[in-house]
C-alpha beads as a LAMMPS data file, in Angstrom:
LAMMPS data file: protein, C-alpha beads

455 atoms
454 bonds

1 atom types
1 bond types

-500.0 500.0 xlo xhi
-500.0 500.0 ylo yhi
-500.0 500.0 zlo zhi

Masses

1 110.0

Atoms # bond

1 1 1 -247.689 -441.759 384.058
2 1 1 -248.289 -445.514 383.638
3 1 1 -245.537 -447.948 382.785
4 1 1 -245.398 -448.147 379.005
5 1 1 -244.742 -451.305 377.088
6 1 1 -241.256 -451.651 375.628
7 1 1 -242.543 -453.618 372.691
8 1 1 -243.237 -451.197 369.876
9 1 1 -246.112 -451.649 367.462
10 1 1 -245.393 -450.680 363.903
11 1 1 -247.401 -448.809 363.069
12 1 1 -249.032 -447.642 366.276
13 1 1 -252.783 -447.826 365.683
14 1 1 -254.239 -448.431 369.119
15 1 1 -253.803 -447.567 372.764
16 1 1 -252.766 -451.185 373.381
17 1 1 -249.510 -450.575 371.543
18 1 1 -248.699 -447.831 374.026
19 1 1 -249.505 -449.944 377.062
20 1 1 -252.705 -448.144 378.136
21 1 1 -254.894 -451.222 378.368
22 1 1 -255.820 -451.036 381.989
23 1 1 -254.534 -447.599 382.809
24 1 1 -256.912 -445.354 380.833
25 1 1 -260.656 -444.747 380.973
26 1 1 -262.479 -442.300 378.741
27 1 1 -265.147 -441.614 381.364
28 1 1 -262.863 -439.778 383.800
29 1 1 -261.179 -436.446 383.210
30 1 1 -257.535 -437.337 382.323
31 1 1 -255.500 -435.484 384.962
32 1 1 -252.821 -436.620 387.344
33 1 1 -254.296 -434.458 390.097
34 1 1 -257.972 -433.564 390.373
35 1 1 -257.019 -429.975 391.223
36 1 1 -255.551 -429.531 387.762
37 1 1 -257.702 -427.616 385.297
38 1 1 -258.117 -428.923 381.771
39 1 1 -257.688 -426.052 379.326
40 1 1 -259.761 -426.504 376.157
41 1 1 -258.844 -424.355 373.178
42 1 1 -261.973 -424.009 371.069
43 1 1 -262.177 -422.837 367.489
44 1 1 -264.868 -422.609 364.815
45 1 1 -264.668 -422.482 361.035
46 1 1 -267.842 -421.716 359.090
47 1 1 -268.166 -423.238 355.642
48 1 1 -271.676 -422.216 354.662
49 1 1 -274.819 -420.503 355.850
50 1 1 -277.368 -423.149 354.947
51 1 1 -280.536 -421.462 356.141
52 1 1 -281.643 -418.308 357.902
53 1 1 -285.227 -418.838 359.013
54 1 1 -286.626 -415.472 359.989
55 1 1 -290.087 -416.588 361.085
56 1 1 -288.802 -419.203 363.551
57 1 1 -285.653 -417.146 364.268
58 1 1 -282.829 -419.632 363.894
59 1 1 -279.881 -420.230 361.597
60 1 1 -278.407 -423.431 360.229
61 1 1 -274.651 -423.498 359.618
62 1 1 -272.184 -425.985 358.226
63 1 1 -269.100 -425.697 360.447
64 1 1 -265.862 -427.345 361.450
65 1 1 -265.353 -427.536 365.210
66 1 1 -261.763 -427.532 366.406
67 1 1 -260.879 -428.526 369.979
68 1 1 -257.520 -429.012 371.612
69 1 1 -256.817 -430.045 375.202
70 1 1 -254.102 -431.668 377.274
71 1 1 -254.584 -435.318 378.219
72 1 1 -252.149 -435.966 381.085
73 1 1 -252.569 -439.729 380.760
74 1 1 -252.035 -440.113 377.002
75 1 1 -248.329 -439.337 376.728
76 1 1 -245.265 -441.380 375.787
77 1 1 -241.564 -441.120 375.078
78 1 1 -240.900 -440.869 371.359
79 1 1 -237.525 -442.633 371.404
80 1 1 -239.081 -445.790 372.835
81 1 1 -241.506 -446.037 369.882
82 1 1 -239.359 -445.275 366.923
83 1 1 -239.628 -441.515 367.181
84 1 1 -243.381 -441.534 366.619
85 1 1 -244.763 -438.167 367.708
86 1 1 -248.479 -438.516 366.817
87 1 1 -251.090 -441.199 366.493
88 1 1 -254.658 -441.121 365.174
89 1 1 -257.301 -442.813 367.278
90 1 1 -261.089 -443.086 367.118
91 1 1 -262.606 -440.318 369.179
92 1 1 -264.781 -442.866 370.953
93 1 1 -261.671 -444.268 372.727
94 1 1 -260.522 -441.080 374.454
95 1 1 -261.998 -438.643 376.915
96 1 1 -263.625 -435.575 375.376
97 1 1 -265.011 -432.470 377.067
98 1 1 -268.807 -432.438 377.056
99 1 1 -269.075 -429.160 375.175
100 1 1 -272.548 -428.252 373.928
101 1 1 -274.098 -425.462 371.933
102 1 1 -276.131 -423.689 374.599
103 1 1 -278.550 -421.987 372.214
104 1 1 -279.094 -425.014 370.009
105 1 1 -282.571 -425.650 368.620
106 1 1 -281.769 -429.097 367.250
107 1 1 -284.410 -431.719 367.834
108 1 1 -281.945 -434.559 368.390
109 1 1 -278.925 -433.840 370.563
110 1 1 -277.991 -437.514 370.705
111 1 1 -277.815 -437.688 366.908
112 1 1 -275.445 -434.724 366.778
113 1 1 -273.175 -436.237 369.418
114 1 1 -273.056 -439.597 367.698
115 1 1 -272.247 -438.032 364.351
116 1 1 -269.347 -436.107 365.887
117 1 1 -268.070 -439.190 367.728
118 1 1 -267.413 -440.869 364.390
119 1 1 -264.421 -438.575 363.771
120 1 1 -260.869 -439.430 364.827
121 1 1 -258.596 -437.500 367.135
122 1 1 -254.896 -436.735 366.769
123 1 1 -252.899 -437.508 369.924
124 1 1 -249.374 -436.152 370.343
125 1 1 -246.644 -437.674 372.475
126 1 1 -246.842 -434.787 374.962
127 1 1 -250.507 -435.595 375.673
128 1 1 -252.021 -432.931 373.410
129 1 1 -255.278 -434.078 371.821
130 1 1 -256.655 -432.346 368.720
131 1 1 -260.190 -433.081 367.601
132 1 1 -261.650 -431.494 364.485
133 1 1 -265.166 -432.551 363.496
134 1 1 -267.562 -431.279 360.841
135 1 1 -271.016 -430.472 362.150
136 1 1 -274.278 -428.933 361.156
137 1 1 -275.457 -426.622 363.929
138 1 1 -278.880 -425.101 364.316
139 1 1 -278.843 -422.154 366.694
140 1 1 -281.455 -419.654 367.777
141 1 1 -280.961 -416.116 366.502
142 1 1 -283.292 -413.373 367.656
143 1 1 -283.932 -411.096 364.695
144 1 1 -284.525 -407.370 364.620
145 1 1 -286.481 -406.717 361.413
146 1 1 -287.288 -403.060 362.029
147 1 1 -285.237 -402.011 358.992
148 1 1 -286.215 -405.032 356.889
149 1 1 -285.056 -405.565 354.128
150 1 1 -282.132 -403.200 354.906
151 1 1 -281.485 -404.923 358.216
152 1 1 -278.455 -406.203 360.077
153 1 1 -278.629 -409.284 362.254
154 1 1 -276.342 -410.396 365.064
155 1 1 -276.288 -414.093 365.940
156 1 1 -274.537 -415.854 368.795
157 1 1 -273.097 -419.358 369.022
158 1 1 -272.410 -420.133 372.678
159 1 1 -270.285 -423.229 373.292
160 1 1 -269.432 -424.466 376.751
161 1 1 -269.109 -427.599 378.939
162 1 1 -272.370 -428.913 380.259
163 1 1 -271.162 -430.552 383.493
164 1 1 -267.635 -429.247 384.158
165 1 1 -267.332 -425.840 385.819
166 1 1 -264.235 -423.649 385.762
167 1 1 -262.634 -425.664 388.568
168 1 1 -262.322 -428.558 386.105
169 1 1 -262.534 -427.259 382.534
170 1 1 -261.589 -423.822 381.277
171 1 1 -262.369 -422.737 377.690
172 1 1 -260.375 -420.296 375.576
173 1 1 -260.704 -419.194 371.972
174 1 1 -258.040 -420.204 369.476
175 1 1 -258.159 -417.217 367.080
176 1 1 -260.388 -414.643 368.719
177 1 1 -262.755 -414.841 365.763
178 1 1 -264.336 -417.325 363.391
179 1 1 -262.241 -418.843 360.625
180 1 1 -263.814 -417.815 357.275
181 1 1 -261.114 -419.019 354.884
182 1 1 -263.405 -421.679 353.424
183 1 1 -266.662 -419.757 353.738
184 1 1 -268.998 -419.900 350.716
185 1 1 -270.843 -416.621 350.210
186 1 1 -274.591 -416.631 350.642
187 1 1 -276.858 -415.008 348.022
188 1 1 -279.075 -413.300 350.605
189 1 1 -276.804 -412.665 353.580
190 1 1 -273.315 -411.236 353.816
191 1 1 -271.274 -412.354 356.822
192 1 1 -269.615 -409.005 357.479
193 1 1 -267.612 -409.724 360.625
194 1 1 -267.110 -412.207 363.443
195 1 1 -265.875 -412.092 366.994
196 1 1 -265.094 -414.611 369.742
197 1 1 -265.590 -413.795 373.412
198 1 1 -264.774 -415.790 376.537
199 1 1 -267.138 -415.682 379.495
200 1 1 -267.523 -417.119 382.950
201 1 1 -271.160 -417.242 384.002
202 1 1 -272.882 -418.308 387.205
203 1 1 -276.098 -420.287 386.745
204 1 1 -278.916 -420.757 389.201
205 1 1 -278.550 -424.530 389.187
206 1 1 -274.888 -424.461 390.210
207 1 1 -274.032 -421.363 392.269
208 1 1 -270.781 -422.766 393.696
209 1 1 -268.608 -421.971 390.660
210 1 1 -269.005 -420.294 387.257
211 1 1 -269.060 -422.112 383.956
212 1 1 -266.734 -421.166 381.163
213 1 1 -267.866 -420.658 377.581
214 1 1 -266.698 -419.307 374.241
215 1 1 -269.309 -417.244 372.396
216 1 1 -268.897 -416.604 368.689
217 1 1 -270.668 -413.466 367.439
218 1 1 -271.717 -413.332 363.789
219 1 1 -272.690 -410.056 362.088
220 1 1 -274.900 -410.467 359.023
221 1 1 -275.982 -407.912 356.429
222 1 1 -278.960 -408.679 354.206
223 1 1 -278.733 -408.067 350.453
224 1 1 -281.869 -405.963 349.737
225 1 1 -281.848 -406.167 345.925
226 1 1 -284.242 -409.119 345.708
227 1 1 -286.780 -407.557 348.055
228 1 1 -286.419 -404.132 346.484
229 1 1 -287.142 -405.426 342.992
230 1 1 -289.949 -407.824 343.914
231 1 1 -291.711 -405.875 346.674
232 1 1 -290.712 -402.224 346.808
233 1 1 -290.718 -401.557 343.066
234 1 1 -294.294 -402.899 342.593
235 1 1 -295.326 -400.865 345.618
236 1 1 -294.056 -397.639 344.077
237 1 1 -295.499 -398.581 340.685
238 1 1 -298.961 -399.164 342.158
239 1 1 -298.707 -395.874 344.008
240 1 1 -297.794 -394.108 340.757
241 1 1 -300.759 -395.671 338.970
242 1 1 -302.974 -394.372 341.774
243 1 1 -301.692 -390.860 341.072
244 1 1 -302.440 -391.321 337.385
245 1 1 -305.977 -392.302 338.356
246 1 1 -306.602 -388.713 339.468
247 1 1 -306.175 -387.645 335.852
248 1 1 -308.994 -389.877 334.654
249 1 1 -312.107 -387.866 333.773
250 1 1 -315.162 -388.501 335.894
251 1 1 -317.118 -389.478 332.776
252 1 1 -314.839 -392.491 332.194
253 1 1 -316.445 -394.466 335.024
254 1 1 -313.138 -396.192 335.905
255 1 1 -311.839 -394.077 338.785
256 1 1 -313.312 -396.218 341.561
257 1 1 -312.343 -399.444 339.774
258 1 1 -308.695 -398.370 339.503
259 1 1 -308.556 -397.324 343.162
260 1 1 -310.039 -400.588 344.418
261 1 1 -307.685 -402.646 342.210
262 1 1 -304.620 -400.774 343.499
263 1 1 -305.826 -401.098 347.091
264 1 1 -306.227 -404.866 346.824
265 1 1 -302.808 -405.186 345.136
266 1 1 -301.050 -403.331 347.944
267 1 1 -302.810 -405.399 350.595
268 1 1 -301.727 -408.579 348.787
269 1 1 -298.054 -407.526 348.695
270 1 1 -298.242 -406.424 352.319
271 1 1 -299.513 -409.837 353.401
272 1 1 -296.713 -411.546 351.440
273 1 1 -294.088 -409.524 353.304
274 1 1 -295.679 -410.027 356.709
275 1 1 -295.722 -413.798 356.209
276 1 1 -291.926 -413.798 355.821
277 1 1 -291.156 -411.813 358.986
278 1 1 -291.245 -412.814 362.631
279 1 1 -293.620 -410.876 364.902
280 1 1 -291.838 -408.147 366.826
281 1 1 -292.932 -406.078 369.795
282 1 1 -290.355 -403.302 369.564
283 1 1 -291.942 -401.473 366.633
284 1 1 -293.394 -401.752 363.151
285 1 1 -290.836 -402.570 360.415
286 1 1 -289.995 -399.795 357.990
287 1 1 -291.344 -401.666 354.989
288 1 1 -294.613 -402.362 356.808
289 1 1 -294.863 -398.671 357.667
290 1 1 -294.364 -397.801 354.013
291 1 1 -297.012 -400.246 352.830
292 1 1 -299.415 -398.991 355.494
293 1 1 -298.786 -395.420 354.336
294 1 1 -299.383 -396.359 350.708
295 1 1 -302.530 -398.302 351.582
296 1 1 -303.787 -395.261 353.481
297 1 1 -302.990 -393.061 350.479
298 1 1 -304.837 -395.352 348.070
299 1 1 -307.764 -395.559 350.487
300 1 1 -307.808 -391.760 350.624
301 1 1 -307.778 -391.614 346.829
302 1 1 -310.835 -393.900 346.759
303 1 1 -312.628 -391.575 349.163
304 1 1 -311.601 -388.569 347.076
305 1 1 -312.878 -390.244 343.923
306 1 1 -316.252 -390.813 345.574
307 1 1 -316.425 -387.131 346.586
308 1 1 -315.405 -385.977 343.105
309 1 1 -317.976 -388.187 341.405
310 1 1 -320.622 -386.965 343.825
311 1 1 -319.734 -383.361 342.981
312 1 1 -319.671 -384.102 339.290
313 1 1 -323.011 -385.885 339.034
314 1 1 -325.078 -384.901 342.075
315 1 1 -324.223 -381.459 343.402
316 1 1 -324.345 -379.892 339.933
317 1 1 -328.078 -380.619 339.724
318 1 1 -329.094 -379.131 343.061
319 1 1 -327.666 -375.717 343.890
320 1 1 -325.068 -373.166 342.935
321 1 1 -321.474 -373.268 344.073
322 1 1 -321.195 -371.354 347.363
323 1 1 -319.436 -368.023 347.118
324 1 1 -316.816 -368.942 349.714
325 1 1 -315.986 -372.137 347.834
326 1 1 -315.641 -370.198 344.587
327 1 1 -313.264 -367.779 346.252
328 1 1 -311.055 -370.503 347.702
329 1 1 -310.949 -372.828 344.707
330 1 1 -311.235 -370.513 341.705
331 1 1 -309.143 -367.645 343.046
332 1 1 -306.425 -369.343 345.105
333 1 1 -306.262 -373.091 344.443
334 1 1 -306.899 -373.157 340.678
335 1 1 -303.740 -371.152 339.763
336 1 1 -301.618 -373.449 341.948
337 1 1 -302.855 -376.605 340.191
338 1 1 -302.802 -375.012 336.714
339 1 1 -306.575 -375.162 336.242
340 1 1 -307.482 -371.507 335.781
341 1 1 -310.958 -371.211 334.367
342 1 1 -311.364 -369.897 330.834
343 1 1 -314.228 -367.448 330.409
344 1 1 -316.682 -368.128 327.593
345 1 1 -318.915 -365.498 325.905
346 1 1 -322.646 -366.133 325.857
347 1 1 -324.920 -363.481 324.160
348 1 1 -327.419 -362.074 326.621
349 1 1 -331.099 -362.552 325.959
350 1 1 -333.328 -359.486 325.746
351 1 1 -336.132 -359.102 328.314
352 1 1 -339.407 -360.601 327.215
353 1 1 -341.425 -357.380 327.611
354 1 1 -339.110 -355.453 325.339
355 1 1 -339.065 -358.352 322.890
356 1 1 -342.898 -358.556 322.850
357 1 1 -343.250 -354.818 322.331
358 1 1 -341.014 -354.986 319.310
359 1 1 -343.085 -357.805 317.854
360 1 1 -346.270 -355.848 318.354
361 1 1 -344.784 -352.746 316.767
362 1 1 -343.572 -354.776 313.790
363 1 1 -347.056 -356.255 313.310
364 1 1 -348.938 -352.967 313.755
365 1 1 -348.653 -351.736 310.107
366 1 1 -350.040 -354.949 308.680
367 1 1 -353.080 -355.137 310.918
368 1 1 -355.425 -353.270 308.561
369 1 1 -354.276 -355.428 305.724
370 1 1 -354.870 -358.415 307.883
371 1 1 -358.464 -357.264 308.571
372 1 1 -359.242 -356.748 304.872
373 1 1 -357.709 -360.134 304.134
374 1 1 -359.893 -361.817 306.697
375 1 1 -362.977 -360.031 305.323
376 1 1 -362.240 -361.285 301.836
377 1 1 -361.808 -364.771 303.152
378 1 1 -365.136 -364.441 304.959
379 1 1 -366.903 -363.427 301.764
380 1 1 -365.236 -366.097 299.646
381 1 1 -365.326 -369.046 302.044
382 1 1 -368.326 -367.933 304.062
383 1 1 -366.431 -368.323 307.302
384 1 1 -366.509 -366.020 310.310
385 1 1 -363.353 -364.346 311.530
386 1 1 -362.548 -361.361 313.617
387 1 1 -359.635 -359.209 314.504
388 1 1 -359.974 -360.290 318.127
389 1 1 -359.140 -363.788 317.141
390 1 1 -355.962 -362.554 315.517
391 1 1 -355.111 -360.816 318.778
392 1 1 -355.588 -364.039 320.688
393 1 1 -353.369 -365.871 318.219
394 1 1 -350.681 -363.233 318.561
395 1 1 -350.833 -363.437 322.356
396 1 1 -350.508 -367.188 322.170
397 1 1 -347.434 -366.822 320.003
398 1 1 -345.931 -364.323 322.419
399 1 1 -346.569 -366.649 325.343
400 1 1 -344.811 -369.445 323.490
401 1 1 -341.888 -367.194 322.681
402 1 1 -341.775 -366.065 326.288
403 1 1 -341.717 -369.679 327.426
404 1 1 -338.939 -370.551 324.962
405 1 1 -336.969 -367.530 326.076
406 1 1 -337.387 -368.570 329.697
407 1 1 -336.348 -372.153 328.966
408 1 1 -333.247 -371.057 327.070
409 1 1 -332.288 -368.728 329.901
410 1 1 -332.842 -371.455 332.494
411 1 1 -330.818 -373.904 330.437
412 1 1 -327.945 -371.451 330.148
413 1 1 -328.015 -370.812 333.886
414 1 1 -328.147 -374.521 334.636
415 1 1 -325.279 -375.202 332.223
416 1 1 -323.288 -372.484 333.924
417 1 1 -323.865 -374.084 337.351
418 1 1 -322.991 -377.526 335.970
419 1 1 -319.760 -376.210 334.441
420 1 1 -318.819 -374.571 337.729
421 1 1 -319.373 -377.793 339.692
422 1 1 -317.423 -379.780 337.096
423 1 1 -314.592 -377.315 337.449
424 1 1 -314.755 -377.687 341.225
425 1 1 -314.456 -381.473 340.788
426 1 1 -311.429 -381.079 338.518
427 1 1 -309.711 -378.740 340.965
428 1 1 -310.314 -381.105 343.880
429 1 1 -309.013 -384.036 341.814
430 1 1 -305.869 -382.205 340.754
431 1 1 -305.257 -380.859 344.245
432 1 1 -305.493 -384.342 345.774
433 1 1 -303.168 -385.723 343.096
434 1 1 -300.466 -383.216 344.041
435 1 1 -301.011 -383.836 347.760
436 1 1 -300.737 -387.612 347.310
437 1 1 -297.647 -387.233 345.105
438 1 1 -295.910 -385.158 347.782
439 1 1 -297.060 -387.656 350.412
440 1 1 -295.533 -390.600 348.526
441 1 1 -292.229 -388.789 347.977
442 1 1 -291.895 -387.581 351.560
443 1 1 -292.868 -390.899 353.165
444 1 1 -290.548 -392.894 350.892
445 1 1 -287.640 -390.494 351.432
446 1 1 -288.026 -390.444 355.227
447 1 1 -288.517 -394.170 355.796
448 1 1 -286.003 -395.536 353.309
449 1 1 -283.585 -392.708 353.998
450 1 1 -283.303 -393.857 357.598
451 1 1 -282.978 -397.465 356.480
452 1 1 -280.181 -396.647 354.045
453 1 1 -278.290 -394.727 356.751
454 1 1 -278.384 -397.795 358.970
455 1 1 -277.342 -400.120 356.185

Bonds

1 1 1 2
2 1 2 3
3 1 3 4
4 1 4 5
5 1 5 6
6 1 6 7
7 1 7 8
8 1 8 9
9 1 9 10
10 1 10 11
11 1 11 12
12 1 12 13
13 1 13 14
14 1 14 15
15 1 15 16
16 1 16 17
17 1 17 18
18 1 18 19
19 1 19 20
20 1 20 21
21 1 21 22
22 1 22 23
23 1 23 24
24 1 24 25
25 1 25 26
26 1 26 27
27 1 27 28
28 1 28 29
29 1 29 30
30 1 30 31
31 1 31 32
32 1 32 33
33 1 33 34
34 1 34 35
35 1 35 36
36 1 36 37
37 1 37 38
38 1 38 39
39 1 39 40
40 1 40 41
41 1 41 42
42 1 42 43
43 1 43 44
44 1 44 45
45 1 45 46
46 1 46 47
47 1 47 48
48 1 48 49
49 1 49 50
50 1 50 51
51 1 51 52
52 1 52 53
53 1 53 54
54 1 54 55
55 1 55 56
56 1 56 57
57 1 57 58
58 1 58 59
59 1 59 60
60 1 60 61
61 1 61 62
62 1 62 63
63 1 63 64
64 1 64 65
65 1 65 66
66 1 66 67
67 1 67 68
68 1 68 69
69 1 69 70
70 1 70 71
71 1 71 72
72 1 72 73
73 1 73 74
74 1 74 75
75 1 75 76
76 1 76 77
77 1 77 78
78 1 78 79
79 1 79 80
80 1 80 81
81 1 81 82
82 1 82 83
83 1 83 84
84 1 84 85
85 1 85 86
86 1 86 87
87 1 87 88
88 1 88 89
89 1 89 90
90 1 90 91
91 1 91 92
92 1 92 93
93 1 93 94
94 1 94 95
95 1 95 96
96 1 96 97
97 1 97 98
98 1 98 99
99 1 99 100
100 1 100 101
101 1 101 102
102 1 102 103
103 1 103 104
104 1 104 105
105 1 105 106
106 1 106 107
107 1 107 108
108 1 108 109
109 1 109 110
110 1 110 111
111 1 111 112
112 1 112 113
113 1 113 114
114 1 114 115
115 1 115 116
116 1 116 117
117 1 117 118
118 1 118 119
119 1 119 120
120 1 120 121
121 1 121 122
122 1 122 123
123 1 123 124
124 1 124 125
125 1 125 126
126 1 126 127
127 1 127 128
128 1 128 129
129 1 129 130
130 1 130 131
131 1 131 132
132 1 132 133
133 1 133 134
134 1 134 135
135 1 135 136
136 1 136 137
137 1 137 138
138 1 138 139
139 1 139 140
140 1 140 141
141 1 141 142
142 1 142 143
143 1 143 144
144 1 144 145
145 1 145 146
146 1 146 147
147 1 147 148
148 1 148 149
149 1 149 150
150 1 150 151
151 1 151 152
152 1 152 153
153 1 153 154
154 1 154 155
155 1 155 156
156 1 156 157
157 1 157 158
158 1 158 159
159 1 159 160
160 1 160 161
161 1 161 162
162 1 162 163
163 1 163 164
164 1 164 165
165 1 165 166
166 1 166 167
167 1 167 168
168 1 168 169
169 1 169 170
170 1 170 171
171 1 171 172
172 1 172 173
173 1 173 174
174 1 174 175
175 1 175 176
176 1 176 177
177 1 177 178
178 1 178 179
179 1 179 180
180 1 180 181
181 1 181 182
182 1 182 183
183 1 183 184
184 1 184 185
185 1 185 186
186 1 186 187
187 1 187 188
188 1 188 189
189 1 189 190
190 1 190 191
191 1 191 192
192 1 192 193
193 1 193 194
194 1 194 195
195 1 195 196
196 1 196 197
197 1 197 198
198 1 198 199
199 1 199 200
200 1 200 201
201 1 201 202
202 1 202 203
203 1 203 204
204 1 204 205
205 1 205 206
206 1 206 207
207 1 207 208
208 1 208 209
209 1 209 210
210 1 210 211
211 1 211 212
212 1 212 213
213 1 213 214
214 1 214 215
215 1 215 216
216 1 216 217
217 1 217 218
218 1 218 219
219 1 219 220
220 1 220 221
221 1 221 222
222 1 222 223
223 1 223 224
224 1 224 225
225 1 225 226
226 1 226 227
227 1 227 228
228 1 228 229
229 1 229 230
230 1 230 231
231 1 231 232
232 1 232 233
233 1 233 234
234 1 234 235
235 1 235 236
236 1 236 237
237 1 237 238
238 1 238 239
239 1 239 240
240 1 240 241
241 1 241 242
242 1 242 243
243 1 243 244
244 1 244 245
245 1 245 246
246 1 246 247
247 1 247 248
248 1 248 249
249 1 249 250
250 1 250 251
251 1 251 252
252 1 252 253
253 1 253 254
254 1 254 255
255 1 255 256
256 1 256 257
257 1 257 258
258 1 258 259
259 1 259 260
260 1 260 261
261 1 261 262
262 1 262 263
263 1 263 264
264 1 264 265
265 1 265 266
266 1 266 267
267 1 267 268
268 1 268 269
269 1 269 270
270 1 270 271
271 1 271 272
272 1 272 273
273 1 273 274
274 1 274 275
275 1 275 276
276 1 276 277
277 1 277 278
278 1 278 279
279 1 279 280
280 1 280 281
281 1 281 282
282 1 282 283
283 1 283 284
284 1 284 285
285 1 285 286
286 1 286 287
287 1 287 288
288 1 288 289
289 1 289 290
290 1 290 291
291 1 291 292
292 1 292 293
293 1 293 294
294 1 294 295
295 1 295 296
296 1 296 297
297 1 297 298
298 1 298 299
299 1 299 300
300 1 300 301
301 1 301 302
302 1 302 303
303 1 303 304
304 1 304 305
305 1 305 306
306 1 306 307
307 1 307 308
308 1 308 309
309 1 309 310
310 1 310 311
311 1 311 312
312 1 312 313
313 1 313 314
314 1 314 315
315 1 315 316
316 1 316 317
317 1 317 318
318 1 318 319
319 1 319 320
320 1 320 321
321 1 321 322
322 1 322 323
323 1 323 324
324 1 324 325
325 1 325 326
326 1 326 327
327 1 327 328
328 1 328 329
329 1 329 330
330 1 330 331
331 1 331 332
332 1 332 333
333 1 333 334
334 1 334 335
335 1 335 336
336 1 336 337
337 1 337 338
338 1 338 339
339 1 339 340
340 1 340 341
341 1 341 342
342 1 342 343
343 1 343 344
344 1 344 345
345 1 345 346
346 1 346 347
347 1 347 348
348 1 348 349
349 1 349 350
350 1 350 351
351 1 351 352
352 1 352 353
353 1 353 354
354 1 354 355
355 1 355 356
356 1 356 357
357 1 357 358
358 1 358 359
359 1 359 360
360 1 360 361
361 1 361 362
362 1 362 363
363 1 363 364
364 1 364 365
365 1 365 366
366 1 366 367
367 1 367 368
368 1 368 369
369 1 369 370
370 1 370 371
371 1 371 372
372 1 372 373
373 1 373 374
374 1 374 375
375 1 375 376
376 1 376 377
377 1 377 378
378 1 378 379
379 1 379 380
380 1 380 381
381 1 381 382
382 1 382 383
383 1 383 384
384 1 384 385
385 1 385 386
386 1 386 387
387 1 387 388
388 1 388 389
389 1 389 390
390 1 390 391
391 1 391 392
392 1 392 393
393 1 393 394
394 1 394 395
395 1 395 396
396 1 396 397
397 1 397 398
398 1 398 399
399 1 399 400
400 1 400 401
401 1 401 402
402 1 402 403
403 1 403 404
404 1 404 405
405 1 405 406
406 1 406 407
407 1 407 408
408 1 408 409
409 1 409 410
410 1 410 411
411 1 411 412
412 1 412 413
413 1 413 414
414 1 414 415
415 1 415 416
416 1 416 417
417 1 417 418
418 1 418 419
419 1 419 420
420 1 420 421
421 1 421 422
422 1 422 423
423 1 423 424
424 1 424 425
425 1 425 426
426 1 426 427
427 1 427 428
428 1 428 429
429 1 429 430
430 1 430 431
431 1 431 432
432 1 432 433
433 1 433 434
434 1 434 435
435 1 435 436
436 1 436 437
437 1 437 438
438 1 438 439
439 1 439 440
440 1 440 441
441 1 441 442
442 1 442 443
443 1 443 444
444 1 444 445
445 1 445 446
446 1 446 447
447 1 447 448
448 1 448 449
449 1 449 450
450 1 450 451
451 1 451 452
452 1 452 453
453 1 453 454
454 1 454 455
């Protein structure tokens, strides 16, 4: 220890008052013997989580850094200086360990160092130096967004000396965890727990001795309410509106329009979520899986609507419903979807031959009268007429009646085929609605059930 001045300064405000003018240099580690190890007690207090940038995967924290070490040169006898036990000096006048944040992503390391050098240190008479400095640290934090927005994130703050290995500087944690007494809660993230670990690591650049570090581990839980209300709720609402679209009649002409609108809405929300997440290679996030499932469901509903409209407007004009399709849909599927067909009564038309015979029989008694009537007309009007002409007229009438009978029968048959195809379209629509409803419920329960278990 150097010879101290016997002239006391009142108050003591500089190293000159203690007689360290030519005996102390801040550029050399302050030990009496170079074999001595400087123990640095390192502590961290977090005041606020300023930013958690998921896309670029880093966090910004407002912290207080606490460091304490033993300076074997800066010591004095209290009784020689009026019992003064501590003095406050500018940190730029004393030696400080070159401790850095290993996983820092700050763009200006020099600026951070200079800002911390503006703070004072407290030096005790026994050589203990305490340095507490506020800082704003920006550290990398690899995110796992598989369960986004029900995810948990673990971030590391690794502090250690940059040039001094364990033969010169040894780091220890002061509390074993991060001090959160002055922590301001974040609206999106909950800092659930913290831990401090001490490590000694060999690096490829310096294999002779390990380097000591203190790593603070931060466990974050995300609050999912914001994302659930703004992303998941619209997703489920759009999916529900897609199910309602199956109930629209084919004659409305809006089935395809509704499907396309819902499909574009889901794609828009999906792109919004993807833009806020970092790319990951370990798997597809749960929320992205859900949106992909819903987009697939809406796309399937669009395809189903096209098939239903084709059945409703095209197939009904070409051929009858196949027997096997009638058996499957009308006998088995229709009762399950509550679309059992109601039978309607249509009076059967009599055969044309029987109908024509009855007409002829009904006209037979009046034929003689008809002949006499035509003869009288011939005598009065001097026009020629014959019974054969009456026969030709009657045959013409019967042909017309036969044609009308045939047309009515064909129309009834065609209407029957059309009604059957329309019923097939309704059954397919209702069946797909129930399938899609079950699909939405099962997919949502499985994906978000796993996410809730993790959270």
